[in-house]
MIVO-642158 format. One record per atom (N, C-alpha, C, O): x, y, z. Coordinates in steps of 0.001 Angstrom, whole numbers, plus 500000, padded with zeros to 6 digits. Atoms other than C-alpha are relative to their C-alpha. Layout:
residues N
XYZ ...
This chain:
residues 97
500902498977499963 499977499829500016 501080501377499823 502248501260500192 499263498633500116 501376503641499232 499271500792501380 498239500405501927 500471499060498761 500779506260502147 498692500543499501 497734500439500267 501333499435500368 497988507837500306 498701498900500274 497595499182500735 501083501091499860 496081504383500309 500082499726501464 499015499413501991 500080499972498357 497006504187504078 498941500964500576 497984500730501314 500942498868499217 495445507423504893 498546499787499672 497656500000500496 501311500070500542 492471506728502841 499291499002500665 498113499142500995 500701501097499211 491720503633504508 499829500146501475 498808499740502029 500142499322498676 492401505035507965 498763501105499835 498016501243500803 500788498706499808 490204508012507114 498620499212499732 497639499664500323 501393500822500064 487249505298505976 499598499400501321 498504499590501853 500113501005498965 487732502936508829 499513500899501387 498483500688502028 500170498942498840 488039505885511641 498920500978499640 498747501819500522 500964498967500194 485198508022510005 500516501290500235 499801502060500877 499409498721499966 487631511058509800 500332500526498766 500281499734497825 499468499278501178 488808513402507167 501323499377499735 501939498737500587 498669500540500447 491895512461505179 501249500797500678 502400500389500835 498842499136499121 493714515431507106 500215499388501129 501327499121501584 499595500466498551 493088514061510273 500723498635500104 501560498465500990 499228501185500151 494270510507509316 501260500415499649 502068499897500420 498819499812500309 497307511892507745 500554500329501217 501469499611501620 499594499787498573 497846513526511173 500353498868500903 501401498802501545 499764500887499144 497436510580512930 501065499121499498 501714498700500456 499186500817500641 499755508436510657 501229500824500397 502058500150501008 498992499302499717 502331511268511146 500490500115501231 501685500040501517 499707500036498720 502036511566514564 500510498449500464 501411498442501303 499592501245499732 502530507655514894 501588499761499581 502473499179500209 498507500353500459 505640507602512964 500869501058500690 501961500639501074 498956498981498866 507352510625514958 500062499535501243 501156499636501798 500002500517498767 506291509027518184 500891498750500015 501569498523501017 499411501287499921 507807505566517087 501506500589499756 502388499882500244 498281499408500445 511376507679515865 500328500265501342 501376499780501768 499742499274498836 511165509440519211 500490498840501133 501563498802501735 499733500960499051 510920506504521371 500951498960499514 501356498334500494 498986500748500457 513300504365519548 501507500606500241 502493499942500560 498949499354499642 515817506733519969 500200500305501612 501337500256502081 499881499735498765 515085507595523590 500228498615500852 501190498482501608 500057501266499376 514320503985524870 500562498751499380 500748497708500007 499583501357500712 515585501580522115 498945499089499524 499167498106498817 501008501156500702 512262499917521393 498610501015499988 498462501930500799 501378499481500146 508682501170520346 499266498717499436 499610498068498447 500767501049500381 506002498584520306 498557500351499465 497888501125500149 501120500086500284 502893498334518299 499374498947500300 499696497853499837 500660501634499509 500516495837519995 499444499541498857 498875500286498059 500682500787501102 499424493143517571 500982500066498865 500974499010498233 499099499853501280 502010494098514766 501426499851500254 502068499256499388 498596500245499937 505576494219516314 500765500986500632 500197501811501348 499155498909499271 508267496321517526 501216500307499210 501854499533498496 498795499526500689 510941498550516325 501103500173501144 500940500869502146 498954500096498998 514226497896518173 501376500470499459 501848500279498338 498499499182500554 517568499761518006 500952498892500590 500682498449501706 499222501195499894 520293497028518083 501455500691499819 501662501538498951 498388499495500042 524227497826518662 500595499008499564 500667498012500284 499209500971500302 526276495866516460 501361500226500119 501814501363499986 498764499908499763 529674495089517085 501203500131499045 501043499324498129 498940500022500830 532855495760515182 500357498691499699 500475497906500640 499460501171500269 533977492834513282 500772499929498585 500794500887497813 499132499823500938 536247491707510669 499061499179498673 498287498245498882 500869500496501030 534710490954507041 500961499974498771 502120500376498873 499386500226501087 535762490213503546 499640500931498718 498442501175498578 500361499135501134 535780492460500348 499693498828499022 500614498108498637 500333500861501144 533847490225497817 500653499963498689 500643498937498008 499411499809501255 535690491529494851 501628499439500003 502208498897499063 498490500387499849 539341490872496294 500262498915500957 501291498250500831 499775500794499078 538928488736499188 500826500487500981 501273499690501805 499223499617499000 540830490823501235 499241500451501200 498142500994501087 500671499785498999 540151491201504937 499837501347500478 500853502031500604 500211498875499590 538471494235506156 499473500386501371 498816499560502004 500768499638498361 537404496084509618 498615500478499574 498504501289498655 501513499355499988 533527496756509806 499761500745501263 499714500093502306 500272499159498825 532887499417512268 498857499755500817 497767499506500303 501358499781499272 530563499445515130 498946500858499615 499178502024499296 500950499108500107 527244500645514641 498736499723500633 498664498849501498 501201500005499221 523604501151515631 498961499748498835 498943500521497877 500767500379500956 521036499575513573 498370499930500249 498268499650501443 501291500005499644 517002499604513704 499674498677499343 500146498420498236 500756501280500133 515177496201513512 498577500035500045 498028500774500862 501401500193499531 511572495208513111 499664498727500263 499817497907499357 500199501128499632 510542492399514954 498501499603499957 497858499845500978 501420500340499907 507010491112514008 499405499152501178 500155498344501725 500634500461498826 504523489929516775 499681498600499558 499514498366498362 500463501378500347 503656486265516846 498592500008499644 498248499237498748 501493499984500471 499872487038516572 499853500440498518 499042499947497735 500225499475501622 500501489125513143 500672498794499263 500180498437498192 499248501060500794 502887486287512056 498903498848499779 498491498444498692 501161501204500059 500299483551512887 498802500413499074 498203499565498413 501320499583500714 497526485409511227 500323500210498320 499463500003497464 499510500090501396 499705485967507853 500297498821499516 499899498523498390 499438501279500531 501413482513507692 499536499251501053 500180499315502101 500484500775498838 499357480197509854 501206498770500337 501831498169499463 498920500777499751 501775478013511753 499396498402499541 498232498011499623 500107501546500282 502215474148510533 499318499158501222 499703499157502392 500523501055498834 500086471653512460 500788498692500155 501065497979499190 499047501039499534 502141469054514227 499267498686499523 498066498644499257 500390501296500505 501702465606513186 499903499010501240 500751498935502128 500261500883498694 500325463081515662 500499498877499831 500418498026500716 
């Protein structure tokens, strides 16, 4: 879905104008960014969580030359999907009896 399609859907389901729906979406995204910066995690109940992860420095290889290179430590953001959302999208396999 595009951003405008999400805004249209929110406006219809919440029975508000598109402007209000766009404001809600912008507020959600800015809140998520602020919380991840401050606390390292932002949870969307039933959907998943944004998590800031600290990666350690490590050694890697240049694929073109095979030369060993140092990869610096850095912070990255990951999205971890909630079990409820995952099971709703891709139902778990049933165990054999």
